[in-house]
N, CA, C and O atoms as a GROMACS GRO file, in nm:
protein
  468
    1MET      N    1  -2.764  -7.091   3.211
    1MET     CA    2  -2.743  -6.950   3.238
    1MET      C    3  -2.638  -6.899   3.140
    1MET      O    4  -2.532  -6.961   3.123
    2THR      N    5  -2.666  -6.786   3.076
    2THR     CA    6  -2.570  -6.730   2.980
    2THR      C    7  -2.464  -6.651   3.054
    2THR      O    8  -2.481  -6.614   3.170
    3ASP      N    9  -2.353  -6.626   2.985
    3ASP     CA   10  -2.245  -6.546   3.045
    3ASP      C   11  -2.294  -6.408   3.084
    3ASP      O   12  -2.254  -6.354   3.187
    4MET      N   13  -2.381  -6.350   3.000
    4MET     CA   14  -2.430  -6.216   3.027
    4MET      C   15  -2.512  -6.213   3.156
    4MET      O   16  -2.495  -6.122   3.237
    5THR      N   17  -2.599  -6.312   3.176
    5THR     CA   18  -2.678  -6.320   3.299
    5THR      C   19  -2.585  -6.337   3.419
    5THR      O   20  -2.602  -6.274   3.523
    6HIS      N   21  -2.487  -6.423   3.403
    6HIS     CA   22  -2.391  -6.448   3.510
    6HIS      C   23  -2.318  -6.318   3.546
    6HIS      O   24  -2.301  -6.287   3.664
    7ASP      N   25  -2.274  -6.243   3.445
    7ASP     CA   26  -2.204  -6.117   3.470
    7ASP      C   27  -2.294  -6.016   3.541
    7ASP      O   28  -2.250  -5.946   3.632
    8ASN      N   29  -2.419  -6.008   3.499
    8ASN     CA   30  -2.512  -5.915   3.562
    8ASN      C   31  -2.534  -5.951   3.708
    8ASN      O   32  -2.541  -5.862   3.794
    9GLU      N   33  -2.546  -6.080   3.738
    9GLU     CA   34  -2.564  -6.122   3.876
    9GLU      C   35  -2.442  -6.087   3.959
    9GLU      O   36  -2.454  -6.046   4.074
   10ALA      N   37  -2.324  -6.103   3.901
   10ALA     CA   38  -2.201  -6.069   3.973
   10ALA      C   39  -2.196  -5.920   4.003
   10ALA      O   40  -2.152  -5.879   4.110
   11LEU      N   41  -2.241  -5.839   3.908
   11LEU     CA   42  -2.242  -5.694   3.929
   11LEU      C   43  -2.340  -5.656   4.039
   11LEU      O   44  -2.313  -5.567   4.120
   12ASP      N   45  -2.456  -5.725   4.042
   12ASP     CA   46  -2.556  -5.695   4.144
   12ASP      C   47  -2.506  -5.726   4.284
   12ASP      O   48  -2.542  -5.657   4.379
   13THR      N   49  -2.422  -5.830   4.298
   13THR     CA   50  -2.376  -5.870   4.430
   13THR      C   51  -2.242  -5.807   4.468
   13THR      O   52  -2.196  -5.825   4.580
   14ALA      N   53  -2.180  -5.732   4.376
   14ALA     CA   54  -2.049  -5.671   4.404
   14ALA      C   55  -2.063  -5.562   4.508
   14ALA      O   56  -2.161  -5.488   4.509
   15THR      N   57  -1.965  -5.552   4.594
   15THR     CA   58  -1.964  -5.446   4.694
   15THR      C   59  -1.876  -5.332   4.645
   15THR      O   60  -1.768  -5.356   4.592
   16PRO      N   61  -1.921  -5.209   4.662
   16PRO     CA   62  -1.843  -5.095   4.615
   16PRO      C   63  -1.711  -5.082   4.691
   16PRO      O   64  -1.703  -5.114   4.810
   17ILE      N   65  -1.610  -5.035   4.623
   17ILE     CA   66  -1.479  -5.012   4.686
   17ILE      C   67  -1.482  -4.875   4.752
   17ILE      O   68  -1.526  -4.777   4.691
   18GLU      N   69  -1.436  -4.869   4.874
   18GLU     CA   70  -1.430  -4.740   4.942
   18GLU      C   71  -1.308  -4.664   4.894
   18GLU      O   72  -1.199  -4.719   4.884
   19MET      N   73  -1.329  -4.535   4.865
   19MET     CA   74  -1.220  -4.450   4.817
   19MET      C   75  -1.142  -4.398   4.936
   19MET      O   76  -1.198  -4.374   5.044
   20ALA      N   77  -1.014  -4.380   4.917
   20ALA     CA   78  -0.931  -4.321   5.020
   20ALA      C   79  -0.973  -4.177   5.040
   20ALA      O   80  -1.015  -4.110   4.946
   21PRO      N   81  -0.963  -4.127   5.165
   21PRO     CA   82  -1.001  -3.988   5.189
   21PRO      C   83  -0.921  -3.894   5.099
   21PRO      O   84  -0.800  -3.908   5.086
   22GLY      N   85  -0.989  -3.799   5.037
   22GLY     CA   86  -0.924  -3.701   4.952
   22GLY      C   87  -0.898  -3.747   4.810
   22GLY      O   88  -0.846  -3.671   4.729
   23MET      N   89  -0.935  -3.872   4.778
   23MET     CA   90  -0.912  -3.922   4.642
   23MET      C   91  -1.021  -3.868   4.551
   23MET      O   92  -1.140  -3.886   4.578
   24ASP      N   93  -0.980  -3.801   4.445
   24ASP     CA   94  -1.072  -3.738   4.352
   24ASP      C   95  -1.096  -3.831   4.233
   24ASP      O   96  -1.004  -3.855   4.155
   25VAL      N   97  -1.217  -3.884   4.220
   25VAL     CA   98  -1.246  -3.979   4.113
   25VAL      C   99  -1.254  -3.913   3.977
   25VAL      O  100  -1.252  -3.981   3.875
   26SER      N  101  -1.262  -3.781   3.972
   26SER     CA  102  -1.269  -3.711   3.845
   26SER      C  103  -1.132  -3.703   3.778
   26SER      O  104  -1.124  -3.669   3.660
   27GLN      N  105  -1.024  -3.734   3.850
   27GLN     CA  106  -0.890  -3.730   3.794
   27GLN      C  107  -0.845  -3.871   3.758
   27GLN      O  108  -0.816  -3.951   3.847
   28PRO      N  109  -0.839  -3.906   3.628
   28PRO     CA  110  -0.804  -4.042   3.586
   28PRO      C  111  -0.668  -4.086   3.635
   28PRO      O  112  -0.649  -4.205   3.663
   29GLN      N  113  -0.571  -3.995   3.647
   29GLN     CA  114  -0.438  -4.037   3.689
   29GLN      C  115  -0.440  -4.095   3.830
   29GLN      O  116  -0.354  -4.176   3.864
   30ASP      N  117  -0.536  -4.056   3.914
   30ASP     CA  118  -0.547  -4.113   4.048
   30ASP      C  119  -0.582  -4.261   4.041
   30ASP      O  120  -0.537  -4.340   4.123
   31HIS      N  121  -0.662  -4.298   3.944
   31HIS     CA  122  -0.703  -4.438   3.929
   31HIS      C  123  -0.588  -4.527   3.885
   31HIS      O  124  -0.587  -4.647   3.912
   32TYR      N  125  -0.491  -4.468   3.817
   32TYR     CA  126  -0.381  -4.545   3.760
   32TYR      C  127  -0.249  -4.525   3.833
   32TYR      O  128  -0.145  -4.566   3.783
   33ALA      N  129  -0.252  -4.462   3.949
   33ALA     CA  130  -0.129  -4.435   4.024
   33ALA      C  131  -0.052  -4.563   4.056
   33ALA      O  132   0.071  -4.561   4.060
   34PHE      N  133  -0.122  -4.672   4.080
   34PHE     CA  134  -0.055  -4.798   4.113
   34PHE      C  135   0.027  -4.853   3.996
   34PHE      O  136   0.111  -4.940   4.016
   35LEU      N  137   0.003  -4.804   3.875
   35LEU     CA  138   0.077  -4.850   3.758
   35LEU      C  139   0.211  -4.778   3.740
   35LEU      O  140   0.293  -4.819   3.658
   36ALA      N  141   0.233  -4.672   3.816
   36ALA     CA  142   0.350  -4.586   3.794
   36ALA      C  143   0.483  -4.658   3.805
   36ALA      O  144   0.578  -4.617   3.739
   37ASP      N  145   0.494  -4.762   3.885
   37ASP     CA  146   0.622  -4.830   3.905
   37ASP      C  147   0.642  -4.951   3.814
   37ASP      O  148   0.743  -5.020   3.826
   38ILE      N  149   0.549  -4.978   3.725
   38ILE     CA  150   0.563  -5.091   3.634
   38ILE      C  151   0.655  -5.052   3.520
   38ILE      O  152   0.634  -4.949   3.455
   39LYS      N  153   0.758  -5.133   3.495
   39LYS     CA  154   0.852  -5.104   3.387
   39LYS      C  155   0.797  -5.156   3.255
   39LYS      O  156   0.743  -5.266   3.248
   40VAL      N  157   0.812  -5.076   3.151
   40VAL     CA  158   0.774  -5.115   3.016
   40VAL      C  159   0.892  -5.085   2.923
   40VAL      O  160   0.981  -5.008   2.958
   41ARG      N  161   0.892  -5.146   2.805
   41ARG     CA  162   1.000  -5.125   2.708
   41ARG      C  163   0.957  -5.018   2.609
   41ARG      O  164   0.860  -5.036   2.535
   42LEU      N  165   1.030  -4.906   2.606
   42LEU     CA  166   1.007  -4.802   2.508
   42LEU      C  167   1.112  -4.820   2.400
   42LEU      O  168   1.232  -4.822   2.428
   43SER      N  169   1.068  -4.833   2.276
   43SER     CA  170   1.162  -4.851   2.166
   43SER      C  171   1.129  -4.752   2.055
   43SER      O  172   1.015  -4.706   2.042
   44VAL      N  173   1.229  -4.721   1.975
   44VAL     CA  174   1.215  -4.625   1.867
   44VAL      C  175   1.250  -4.696   1.737
   44VAL      O  176   1.354  -4.760   1.726
   45GLU      N  177   1.163  -4.683   1.639
   45GLU     CA  178   1.186  -4.748   1.509
   45GLU      C  179   1.210  -4.642   1.403
   45GLU      O  180   1.121  -4.563   1.371
   46VAL      N  181   1.331  -4.641   1.350
   46VAL     CA  182   1.368  -4.546   1.246
   46VAL      C  183   1.306  -4.588   1.114
   46VAL      O  184   1.268  -4.503   1.034
   47GLY      N  185   1.296  -4.715   1.090
   47GLY     CA  186   1.239  -4.769   0.967
   47GLY      C  187   1.263  -4.918   0.962
   47GLY      O  188   1.322  -4.974   1.054
   48ASN      N  189   1.219  -4.981   0.856
   48ASN     CA  190   1.245  -5.124   0.842
   48ASN      C  191   1.250  -5.161   0.695
   48ASN      O  192   1.216  -5.081   0.608
   49VAL      N  193   1.293  -5.283   0.669
   49VAL     CA  194   1.305  -5.333   0.533
   49VAL      C  195   1.296  -5.485   0.539
   49VAL      O  196   1.340  -5.546   0.636
   50SER      N  197   1.241  -5.545   0.435
   50SER     CA  198   1.240  -5.691   0.424
   50SER      C  199   1.358  -5.731   0.336
   50SER      O  200   1.380  -5.674   0.229
   51MET      N  201   1.433  -5.831   0.382
   51MET     CA  202   1.549  -5.877   0.306
   51MET      C  203   1.551  -6.029   0.307
   51MET      O  204   1.501  -6.093   0.399
   52LYS      N  205   1.610  -6.085   0.202
   52LYS     CA  206   1.632  -6.229   0.198
   52LYS      C  207   1.751  -6.261   0.289
   52LYS      O  208   1.838  -6.177   0.310
   53VAL      N  209   1.753  -6.381   0.341
   53VAL     CA  210   1.864  -6.424   0.427
   53VAL      C  211   1.996  -6.410   0.352
   53VAL      O  212   2.097  -6.369   0.410
   54SER      N  213   1.997  -6.443   0.223
   54SER     CA  214   2.122  -6.433   0.146
   54SER      C  215   2.171  -6.288   0.139
   54SER      O  216   2.292  -6.264   0.142
   55GLU      N  217   2.078  -6.191   0.132
   55GLU     CA  218   2.117  -6.050   0.130
   55GLU      C  219   2.176  -6.009   0.265
   55GLU      O  220   2.272  -5.932   0.270
   56ILE      N  221   2.119  -6.059   0.373
   56ILE     CA  222   2.170  -6.028   0.506
   56ILE      C  223   2.308  -6.089   0.524
   56ILE      O  224   2.397  -6.028   0.583
   57MET      N  225   2.328  -6.210   0.472
   57MET     CA  226   2.459  -6.275   0.484
   57MET      C  227   2.567  -6.203   0.403
   57MET      O  228   2.685  -6.215   0.434
   58ASP      N  229   2.527  -6.128   0.300
   58ASP     CA  230   2.621  -6.053   0.218
   58ASP      C  231   2.660  -5.919   0.281
   58ASP      O  232   2.751  -5.852   0.231
   59LEU      N  233   2.594  -5.878   0.389
   59LEU     CA  234   2.626  -5.750   0.453
   59LEU      C  235   2.768  -5.754   0.510
   59LEU      O  236   2.810  -5.854   0.568
   60ARG      N  237   2.838  -5.645   0.492
   60ARG     CA  238   2.974  -5.631   0.543
   60ARG      C  239   2.986  -5.497   0.613
   60ARG      O  240   2.897  -5.412   0.602
   61GLU      N  241   3.093  -5.477   0.685
   61GLU     CA  242   3.120  -5.348   0.746
   61GLU      C  243   3.120  -5.242   0.636
   61GLU      O  244   3.190  -5.257   0.536
   62GLY      N  245   3.043  -5.137   0.656
   62GLY     CA  246   3.032  -5.032   0.555
   62GLY      C  247   2.913  -5.048   0.462
   62GLY      O  248   2.882  -4.956   0.386
   63SER      N  249   2.845  -5.162   0.468
   63SER     CA  250   2.725  -5.182   0.386
   63SER      C  251   2.618  -5.083   0.430
   63SER      O  252   2.610  -5.046   0.546
   64VAL      N  253   2.534  -5.043   0.336
   64VAL     CA  254   2.423  -4.952   0.366
   64VAL      C  255   2.294  -5.024   0.334
   64VAL      O  256   2.279  -5.080   0.225
   65VAL      N  257   2.200  -5.024   0.427
   65VAL     CA  258   2.068  -5.084   0.408
   65VAL      C  259   1.967  -4.970   0.400
   65VAL      O  260   1.952  -4.892   0.495
   66GLU      N  261   1.898  -4.961   0.289
   66GLU     CA  262   1.799  -4.854   0.269
   66GLU      C  263   1.669  -4.893   0.340
   66GLU      O  264   1.615  -5.002   0.318
   67LEU      N  265   1.619  -4.804   0.423
   67LEU     CA  266   1.496  -4.828   0.499
   67LEU      C  267   1.376  -4.770   0.425
   67LEU      O  268   1.392  -4.696   0.327
   68ASP      N  269   1.257  -4.804   0.472
   68ASP     CA  270   1.132  -4.761   0.408
   68ASP      C  271   1.084  -4.623   0.451
   68ASP      O  272   0.971  -4.586   0.421
   69ARG      N  273   1.167  -4.547   0.519
   69ARG     CA  274   1.125  -4.419   0.574
   69ARG      C  275   1.201  -4.305   0.507
   69ARG      O  276   1.321  -4.316   0.483
   70GLN      N  277   1.131  -4.196   0.478
   70GLN     CA  278   1.195  -4.077   0.423
   70GLN      C  279   1.271  -4.004   0.534
   70GLN      O  280   1.235  -4.014   0.651
   71VAL      N  281   1.374  -3.931   0.497
   71VAL     CA  282   1.458  -3.860   0.594
   71VAL      C  283   1.377  -3.761   0.677
   71VAL      O  284   1.404  -3.744   0.796
   72ASP      N  285   1.277  -3.697   0.617
   72ASP     CA  286   1.200  -3.594   0.688
   72ASP      C  287   1.077  -3.650   0.760
   72ASP      O  288   1.002  -3.573   0.821
   73GLN      N  289   1.055  -3.781   0.756
   73GLN     CA  290   0.940  -3.840   0.825
   73GLN      C  291   0.970  -3.860   0.973
   73GLN      O  292   1.085  -3.882   1.011
   74LEU      N  293   0.866  -3.852   1.055
   74LEU     CA  294   0.880  -3.878   1.198
   74LEU      C  295   0.905  -4.027   1.220
   74LEU      O  296   0.863  -4.111   1.140
   75ILE      N  297   0.973  -4.059   1.329
   75ILE     CA  298   1.001  -4.198   1.364
   75ILE      C  299   0.896  -4.249   1.461
   75ILE      O  300   0.832  -4.170   1.531
   76ASP      N  301   0.877  -4.381   1.466
   76ASP     CA  302   0.776  -4.442   1.553
   76ASP      C  303   0.833  -4.465   1.692
   76ASP      O  304   0.946  -4.509   1.707
   77ILE      N  305   0.752  -4.434   1.792
   77ILE     CA  306   0.788  -4.458   1.932
   77ILE      C  307   0.688  -4.560   1.986
   77ILE      O  308   0.567  -4.535   1.989
   78ASN      N  309   0.739  -4.675   2.026
   78ASN     CA  310   0.655  -4.787   2.070
   78ASN      C  311   0.675  -4.815   2.218
   78ASN      O  312   0.785  -4.799   2.272
   79VAL      N  313   0.568  -4.855   2.284
   79VAL     CA  314   0.575  -4.904   2.421
   79VAL      C  315   0.528  -5.048   2.418
   79VAL      O  316   0.414  -5.077   2.383
   80ASN      N  317   0.618  -5.139   2.456
   80ASN     CA  318   0.591  -5.283   2.450
   80ASN      C  319   0.535  -5.324   2.314
   80ASN      O  320   0.443  -5.406   2.306
   81GLY      N  321   0.591  -5.268   2.208
   81GLY     CA  322   0.552  -5.306   2.073
   81GLY      C  323   0.430  -5.236   2.018
   81GLY      O  324   0.392  -5.262   1.904
   82THR      N  325   0.368  -5.148   2.095
   82THR     CA  326   0.250  -5.076   2.049
   82THR      C  327   0.287  -4.931   2.019
   82THR      O  328   0.347  -4.864   2.103
   83LEU      N  329   0.251  -4.883   1.901
   83LEU     CA  330   0.279  -4.746   1.862
   83LEU      C  331   0.203  -4.650   1.952
   83LEU      O  332   0.081  -4.659   1.963
   84VAL      N  333   0.274  -4.559   2.018
   84VAL     CA  334   0.209  -4.462   2.107
   84VAL      C  335   0.236  -4.318   2.067
   84VAL      O  336   0.160  -4.228   2.104
   85ALA      N  337   0.345  -4.295   1.991
   85ALA     CA  338   0.380  -4.158   1.954
   85ALA      C  339   0.473  -4.159   1.833
   85ALA      O  340   0.521  -4.264   1.790
   86ARG      N  341   0.496  -4.040   1.780
   86ARG     CA  342   0.596  -4.021   1.675
   86ARG      C  343   0.684  -3.905   1.716
   86ARG      O  344   0.641  -3.814   1.787
   87GLY      N  345   0.808  -3.909   1.670
   87GLY     CA  346   0.900  -3.804   1.710
   87GLY      C  347   1.015  -3.789   1.615
   87GLY      O  348   1.015  -3.844   1.504
   88GLU      N  349   1.116  -3.714   1.659
   88GLU     CA  350   1.235  -3.691   1.578
   88GLU      C  351   1.359  -3.712   1.663
   88GLU      O  352   1.358  -3.687   1.783
   89VAL      N  353   1.464  -3.760   1.600
   89VAL     CA  354   1.589  -3.786   1.670
   89VAL      C  355   1.660  -3.654   1.698
   89VAL      O  356   1.668  -3.567   1.611
   90VAL      N  357   1.709  -3.639   1.821
   90VAL     CA  358   1.785  -3.520   1.860
   90VAL      C  359   1.910  -3.564   1.937
   90VAL      O  360   1.908  -3.668   2.002
   91PRO      N  361   2.019  -3.486   1.929
   91PRO     CA  362   2.138  -3.519   2.008
   91PRO      C  363   2.121  -3.475   2.154
   91PRO      O  364   2.068  -3.368   2.182
   92VAL      N  365   2.167  -3.562   2.247
   92VAL     CA  366   2.162  -3.530   2.390
   92VAL      C  367   2.294  -3.576   2.450
   92VAL      O  368   2.311  -3.695   2.478
   93LYS      N  369   2.389  -3.483   2.472
   93LYS     CA  370   2.518  -3.515   2.535
   93LYS      C  371   2.585  -3.639   2.475
   93LYS      O  372   2.602  -3.738   2.546
   94ASN      N  373   2.622  -3.637   2.352
   94ASN     CA  374   2.691  -3.748   2.286
   94ASN      C  375   2.606  -3.875   2.274
   94ASN      O  376   2.660  -3.983   2.250
   95LYS      N  377   2.476  -3.865   2.290
   95LYS     CA  378   2.385  -3.978   2.274
   95LYS      C  379   2.268  -3.934   2.187
   95LYS      O  380   2.253  -3.815   2.158
   96PHE      N  381   2.186  -4.030   2.147
   96PHE     CA  382   2.064  -3.998   2.075
   96PHE      C  383   1.950  -3.978   2.174
   96PHE      O  384   1.945  -4.043   2.279
   97GLY      N  385   1.859  -3.891   2.141
   97GLY     CA  386   1.736  -3.873   2.216
   97GLY      C  387   1.622  -3.864   2.116
   97GLY      O  388   1.644  -3.860   1.995
   98VAL      N  389   1.499  -3.862   2.166
   98VAL     CA  390   1.382  -3.850   2.079
   98VAL      C  391   1.293  -3.739   2.134
   98VAL      O  392   1.254  -3.741   2.250
   99ARG      N  393   1.261  -3.644   2.048
   99ARG     CA  394   1.166  -3.539   2.084
   99ARG      C  395   1.029  -3.582   2.035
   99ARG      O  396   1.012  -3.612   1.916
  100ILE      N  397   0.932  -3.586   2.126
  100ILE     CA  398   0.795  -3.628   2.091
  100ILE      C  399   0.731  -3.518   2.007
  100ILE      O  400   0.726  -3.402   2.047
  101ALA      N  401   0.682  -3.556   1.890
  101ALA     CA  402   0.616  -3.460   1.802
  101ALA      C  403   0.464  -3.476   1.805
  101ALA      O  404   0.390  -3.378   1.793
  102GLU      N  405   0.418  -3.600   1.822
  102GLU     CA  406   0.273  -3.624   1.827
  102GLU      C  407   0.244  -3.752   1.903
  102GLU      O  408   0.320  -3.849   1.896
  103ILE      N  409   0.135  -3.750   1.975
  103ILE     CA  410   0.086  -3.868   2.046
  103ILE      C  411  -0.017  -3.933   1.955
  103ILE      O  412  -0.101  -3.865   1.896
  104VAL      N  413  -0.011  -4.065   1.943
  104VAL     CA  414  -0.100  -4.138   1.855
  104VAL      C  415  -0.225  -4.179   1.933
  104VAL      O  416  -0.215  -4.223   2.048
  105SER      N  417  -0.341  -4.166   1.871
  105SER     CA  418  -0.465  -4.205   1.938
  105SER      C  419  -0.472  -4.356   1.949
  105SER      O  420  -0.402  -4.427   1.876
  106ASN      N  421  -0.554  -4.407   2.040
  106ASN     CA  422  -0.568  -4.551   2.060
  106ASN      C  423  -0.609  -4.624   1.934
  106ASN      O  424  -0.555  -4.731   1.904
  107GLY      N  425  -0.701  -4.569   1.858
  107GLY     CA  426  -0.746  -4.634   1.736
  107GLY      C  427  -0.634  -4.647   1.635
  107GLY      O  428  -0.621  -4.751   1.571
  108MET      N  429  -0.552  -4.544   1.619
  108MET     CA  430  -0.441  -4.549   1.525
  108MET      C  431  -0.337  -4.647   1.572
  108MET      O  432  -0.277  -4.717   1.490
  109ALA      N  433  -0.313  -4.655   1.702
  109ALA     CA  434  -0.212  -4.746   1.754
  109ALA      C  435  -0.251  -4.891   1.723
  109ALA      O  436  -0.168  -4.971   1.681
  110ARG      N  437  -0.377  -4.924   1.744
  110ARG     CA  438  -0.422  -5.060   1.715
  110ARG      C  439  -0.411  -5.090   1.566
  110ARG      O  440  -0.370  -5.199   1.527
  111ALA      N  441  -0.448  -4.994   1.483
  111ALA     CA  442  -0.441  -5.016   1.337
  111ALA      C  443  -0.296  -5.038   1.295
  111ALA      O  444  -0.270  -5.122   1.209
  112ARG      N  445  -0.204  -4.965   1.351
  112ARG     CA  446  -0.062  -4.978   1.314
  112ARG      C  447  -0.011  -5.115   1.353
  112ARG      O  448   0.061  -5.178   1.276
  113VAL      N  449  -0.046  -5.162   1.471
  113VAL     CA  450   0.001  -5.293   1.516
  113VAL      C  451  -0.059  -5.402   1.428
  113VAL      O  452   0.012  -5.496   1.392
  114GLU      N  453  -0.185  -5.392   1.392
  114GLU     CA  454  -0.251  -5.492   1.310
  114GLU      C  455  -0.186  -5.502   1.173
  114GLU      O  456  -0.173  -5.613   1.120
  115ARG      N  457  -0.145  -5.391   1.114
  115ARG     CA  458  -0.083  -5.394   0.982
  115ARG      C  459   0.050  -5.468   0.985
  115ARG      O  460   0.088  -5.526   0.884
  116ARG      N  461   0.120  -5.466   1.096
  116ARG     CA  462   0.252  -5.528   1.104
  116ARG      C  463   0.245  -5.678   1.123
  116ARG      O  464   0.342  -5.747   1.092
  117SER      N  465   0.135  -5.731   1.172
  117SER     CA  466   0.132  -5.874   1.198
  117SER      C  467   0.110  -5.955   1.075
  117SER      O  468   0.105  -6.078   1.081
   0.00000   0.00000   0.00000
């Protein structure tokens, strides 16, 4: 028996899940409500650079490391290492914040992650 046949048989014998009263299946956020409390890591990447270990060991207080990003380019916003948006750094009460400028489509996010590996 092939995996495909096995999967089809499983689908034929599956019992439908009953929806809670008032649950609207046309609203995708209702399907994912159980995910709302899961914590993920949001990180912001200003830029990056490849350096030799000897160059890193030569860094001192006051050293400047030039990154691969132009000053006017948007920065990458990642969730658990996957690119999801781009934005710009803004000040928020003596701290840094990020203003979302664009949301990245799923296809672009996968392509960006693949290029980095």
